[in-house]
Backbone as CSV, one residue per row, in Angstrom:
resi,resn,N_x,N_y,N_z,CA_x,CA_y,CA_z,C_x,C_y,C_z
1,MET,247.507,4.617,-35.953,246.311,4.654,-35.171,246.347,3.602,-34.074
2,GLY,247.249,2.652,-34.173,247.395,1.679,-33.103,246.836,0.318,-33.455
3,GLU,246.441,-0.409,-32.416,245.972,-1.768,-32.645,244.695,-1.761,-33.483
4,LYS,244.528,-2.859,-34.217,243.361,-2.911,-35.094,242.081,-2.899,-34.265
5,GLN,241.098,-2.195,-34.790,239.836,-2.020,-34.085,238.784,-3.038,-34.516
6,HIS,238.964,-3.650,-35.687,237.963,-4.554,-36.254,238.657,-5.805,-36.783
7,GLU,238.003,-6.929,-36.669,238.542,-8.173,-37.219,238.415,-8.218,-38.733
8,ASP,237.372,-7.589,-39.261,237.126,-7.580,-40.700,237.969,-6.471,-41.337
9,PRO,238.939,-6.815,-42.208,239.797,-5.810,-42.838,239.024,-4.757,-43.630
10,THR,237.887,-5.155,-44.211,237.088,-4.201,-44.980,236.516,-3.118,-44.074
11,VAL,236.087,-3.500,-42.883,235.549,-2.531,-41.927,236.655,-1.560,-41.495
12,THR,237.859,-2.089,-41.294,238.999,-1.239,-40.927,239.296,-0.237,-42.027
13,GLU,239.357,-0.720,-43.256,239.637,0.171,-44.390,238.543,1.233,-44.532
14,ASN,237.288,0.831,-44.357,236.185,1.793,-44.430,236.299,2.856,-43.339
15,SER,236.777,2.469,-42.148,236.944,3.456,-41.072,238.017,4.479,-41.427
16,HIS,239.044,4.047,-42.159,240.079,4.977,-42.624,239.476,5.971,-43.619
17,HIS,238.655,5.459,-44.539,238.004,6.329,-45.521,237.076,7.324,-44.826
18,GLU,236.318,6.836,-43.843,235.393,7.718,-43.118,236.147,8.836,-42.396
19,MET,237.278,8.486,-41.795,238.076,9.486,-41.087,238.518,10.598,-42.039
20,LEU,239.022,10.206,-43.204,239.484,11.214,-44.156,238.337,11.932,-44.851
21,THR,237.194,11.271,-44.974,236.031,11.926,-45.574,235.625,13.133,-44.753
22,THR,235.654,13.015,-43.435,235.297,14.156,-42.579,236.274,15.311,-42.781
23,LEU,237.507,14.992,-43.082,238.540,16.013,-43.262,238.526,16.602,-44.681
24,LEU,238.408,15.742,-45.685,238.551,16.171,-47.076,237.227,16.556,-47.735
25,GLY,236.113,16.191,-47.091,234.818,16.632,-47.587,234.075,15.682,-48.500
26,SER,234.746,14.671,-49.038,234.025,13.711,-49.882,234.697,12.347,-49.790
27,LYS,233.881,11.316,-49.983,234.397,9.952,-49.947,235.365,9.714,-51.098
28,GLU,235.075,10.325,-52.253,235.950,10.160,-53.418,237.341,10.736,-53.137
29,ALA,237.387,11.909,-52.523,238.681,12.533,-52.190,239.431,11.679,-51.181
30,ALA,238.709,11.124,-50.212,239.337,10.269,-49.197,239.908,9.013,-49.838
31,GLN,239.124,8.366,-50.704,239.576,7.136,-51.351,240.775,7.377,-52.257
32,SER,240.796,8.503,-52.948,241.921,8.763,-53.857,243.179,9.195,-53.103
33,SER,243.036,9.719,-51.889,244.220,10.157,-51.145,244.900,9.008,-50.407
34,ILE,244.131,7.962,-50.049,244.722,6.834,-49.319,245.496,5.954,-50.296
35,LEU,246.770,5.746,-49.980,247.627,4.901,-50.802,247.621,3.461,-50.316
36,TYR,247.513,3.281,-48.992,247.524,1.936,-48.431,246.877,1.963,-47.060
37,SER,246.060,0.961,-46.787,245.464,0.798,-45.458,246.131,-0.380,-44.778
38,TYR,246.660,-0.144,-43.586,247.219,-1.209,-42.760,246.058,-1.720,-41.917
39,LYS,245.650,-2.957,-42.147,244.403,-3.412,-41.540,244.480,-4.805,-40.937
40,HIS,245.649,-5.404,-40.900,245.736,-6.766,-40.370,246.399,-6.800,-38.995
41,GLY,247.610,-6.370,-38.869,248.305,-6.411,-37.583,248.014,-5.204,-36.715
42,PHE,247.717,-4.087,-37.342,247.381,-2.845,-36.642,246.534,-2.000,-37.578
43,SER,246.042,-0.886,-37.078,245.205,-0.011,-37.898,245.952,1.272,-38.206
44,GLY,246.024,1.612,-39.477,246.666,2.844,-39.917,246.583,2.943,-41.424
45,PHE,247.053,4.053,-41.958,247.032,4.200,-43.406,248.117,5.170,-43.853
46,ALA,248.482,5.026,-45.123,249.389,5.955,-45.787,248.536,6.746,-46.767
47,ALA,248.667,8.065,-46.742,247.839,8.905,-47.609,248.623,10.115,-48.082
48,ARG,248.233,10.619,-49.229,248.793,11.873,-49.739,247.975,13.011,-49.134
49,LEU,248.631,13.808,-48.303,247.968,14.924,-47.627,248.879,16.137,-47.650
50,THR,248.278,17.303,-47.576,249.078,18.509,-47.406,249.548,18.543,-45.959
51,GLU,250.481,19.421,-45.669,250.981,19.535,-44.299,249.854,19.929,-43.343
52,SER,249.005,20.860,-43.770,247.905,21.287,-42.898,246.883,20.168,-42.705
53,GLN,246.630,19.376,-43.742,245.719,18.239,-43.599,246.294,17.202,-42.638
54,ALA,247.590,16.949,-42.734,248.245,15.999,-41.823,248.142,16.490,-40.382
55,GLU,248.282,17.796,-40.180,248.148,18.355,-38.832,246.730,18.159,-38.306
56,MET,245.731,18.301,-39.183,244.338,18.095,-38.765,244.073,16.622,-38.443
57,VAL,244.654,15.718,-39.234,244.499,14.291,-38.960,245.096,13.968,-37.594
58,ALA,246.223,14.562,-37.278,246.891,14.307,-35.997,246.016,14.677,-34.808
59,GLU,245.077,15.597,-35.007,244.191,16.038,-33.928,242.927,15.192,-33.799
60,LEU,242.664,14.304,-34.763,241.447,13.495,-34.728,241.521,12.443,-33.624
61,PRO,240.367,12.117,-33.019,240.347,11.077,-31.989,240.801,9.731,-32.566
62,GLY,241.572,9.012,-31.813,242.044,7.703,-32.241,243.364,7.727,-32.988
63,VAL,243.847,8.906,-33.346,245.116,9.011,-34.061,246.242,9.123,-33.030
64,ILE,247.154,8.184,-33.093,248.276,8.184,-32.153,249.404,9.066,-32.663
65,ARG,249.684,8.957,-33.960,250.819,9.700,-34.501,250.694,9.822,-36.014
66,VAL,251.133,10.947,-36.550,251.221,11.152,-37.989,252.706,11.298,-38.308
67,ILE,253.177,10.460,-39.198,254.607,10.459,-39.549,254.745,10.835,-41.014
68,PRO,255.423,11.940,-41.308,255.610,12.293,-42.727,256.560,11.318,-43.410
69,ASN,256.323,11.106,-44.682,257.168,10.236,-45.470,258.503,10.936,-45.728
70,GLY,259.572,10.201,-45.635,260.893,10.757,-45.921,261.494,10.098,-47.143
71,ILE,262.408,10.770,-47.761,263.101,10.215,-48.926,264.498,9.795,-48.475
72,HIS,264.840,8.557,-48.779,266.149,8.014,-48.420,266.916,7.706,-49.696
73,LYS,268.188,8.035,-49.696,269.019,7.745,-50.860,269.684,6.391,-50.688
74,LEU,269.773,5.648,-51.785,270.457,4.364,-51.753,271.939,4.573,-51.482
75,HIS,272.517,3.668,-50.734,273.949,3.752,-50.476,274.755,3.190,-51.643
76,THR,274.145,2.267,-52.364,274.842,1.690,-53.502,273.848,1.145,-54.513
77,THR,274.214,1.234,-55.763,273.457,0.560,-56.809,274.358,-0.478,-57.472
78,ARG,275.523,-0.669,-56.895,276.497,-1.615,-57.431,276.881,-2.594,-56.333
79,SER,275.936,-3.454,-55.990,276.102,-4.350,-54.844,277.336,-5.228,-54.937
80,TRP,277.649,-5.763,-56.140,278.819,-6.640,-56.260,280.088,-5.893,-55.850
81,ASP,280.244,-4.668,-56.362,281.431,-3.877,-56.010,281.411,-3.500,-54.533
82,PHE,280.233,-3.116,-54.029,280.092,-2.707,-52.639,280.500,-3.832,-51.690
83,LEU,280.158,-5.069,-52.053,280.492,-6.216,-51.216,281.887,-6.764,-51.502
84,GLY,282.590,-6.155,-52.460,283.942,-6.603,-52.780,283.970,-7.911,-53.542
85,LEU,282.938,-8.171,-54.337,282.842,-9.414,-55.090,283.055,-9.157,-56.570
86,GLN,283.523,-10.163,-57.253,283.641,-10.078,-58.696,282.371,-10.660,-59.299
87,SER,281.943,-10.123,-60.435,280.685,-10.580,-61.031,280.750,-12.044,-61.457
88,ASN,281.933,-12.579,-61.672,282.047,-13.984,-62.052,282.310,-14.868,-60.834
89,SER,282.041,-14.337,-59.646,282.254,-15.060,-58.397,281.387,-16.317,-58.341
90,HIS,281.877,-17.333,-57.683,281.124,-18.573,-57.476,280.416,-18.547,-56.126
91,LEU,280.188,-17.345,-55.639,279.603,-17.182,-54.313,278.266,-17.895,-54.164
92,LEU,277.366,-17.730,-55.137,276.045,-18.350,-55.019,276.127,-19.871,-54.938
93,SER,276.950,-20.474,-55.776,277.063,-21.934,-55.706,277.812,-22.364,-54.453
94,ASP,278.793,-21.576,-54.031,279.554,-21.904,-52.816,278.687,-21.841,-51.560
95,CYS,277.675,-20.995,-51.571,276.826,-20.858,-50.377,275.468,-21.514,-50.586
96,LYS,275.420,-22.564,-51.391,274.205,-23.366,-51.612,273.038,-22.520,-52.104
97,MET,273.323,-21.567,-52.984,272.308,-20.721,-53.620,271.437,-19.978,-52.606
98,GLY,272.012,-19.648,-51.466,271.291,-18.870,-50.464,270.421,-19.682,-49.534
99,GLU,270.510,-20.995,-49.587,269.685,-21.849,-48.724,269.893,-21.480,-47.257
100,GLY,268.796,-21.242,-46.550,268.863,-20.893,-45.132,269.166,-19.428,-44.868
101,THR,269.221,-18.626,-45.926,269.525,-17.204,-45.782,268.256,-16.421,-45.475
102,ILE,268.354,-15.470,-44.562,267.236,-14.588,-44.249,267.494,-13.264,-44.955
103,ILE,266.524,-12.831,-45.738,266.636,-11.592,-46.497,265.817,-10.513,-45.814
104,GLY,266.397,-9.358,-45.587,265.657,-8.224,-45.035,265.323,-7.244,-46.142
105,VAL,264.126,-6.701,-46.107,263.693,-5.732,-47.103,263.494,-4.391,-46.417
106,ILE,264.058,-3.353,-46.994,263.883,-2.008,-46.460,262.857,-1.302,-47.327
107,ASP,261.748,-0.928,-46.719,260.709,-0.208,-47.440,261.110,1.255,-47.453
108,THR,261.425,1.792,-48.619,261.901,3.169,-48.699,260.768,4.168,-48.784
109,GLY,259.526,3.710,-48.663,258.397,4.631,-48.631,257.840,4.937,-49.992
110,ILE,257.057,5.986,-50.053,256.411,6.393,-51.278,257.027,7.697,-51.756
111,ILE,257.235,7.766,-53.028,257.820,9.009,-53.572,256.817,9.667,-54.484
């Protein structure tokens, strides 16, 4: 939906519920369909919707884009082997237990 419209996160979340209430017909249905409200850096939400409901949301005023959730497969579940390391490696102690390391997290979405 773009930049946040309200400073108060509760007001932002309520606006998400109101938007879906008009589409789904009840506040209870809207609240149960929303999985997460993005309300701090920008305004948006993740919700369980049918394809036709998502198409209707895309047509609502203020909606910039509707992105369907995708499923991504892990490339490896055996990180030590993937990185060419032995499980008894002294890598952690050799690299000061990760001090100064930046870790990136990949959000694989909702399944």
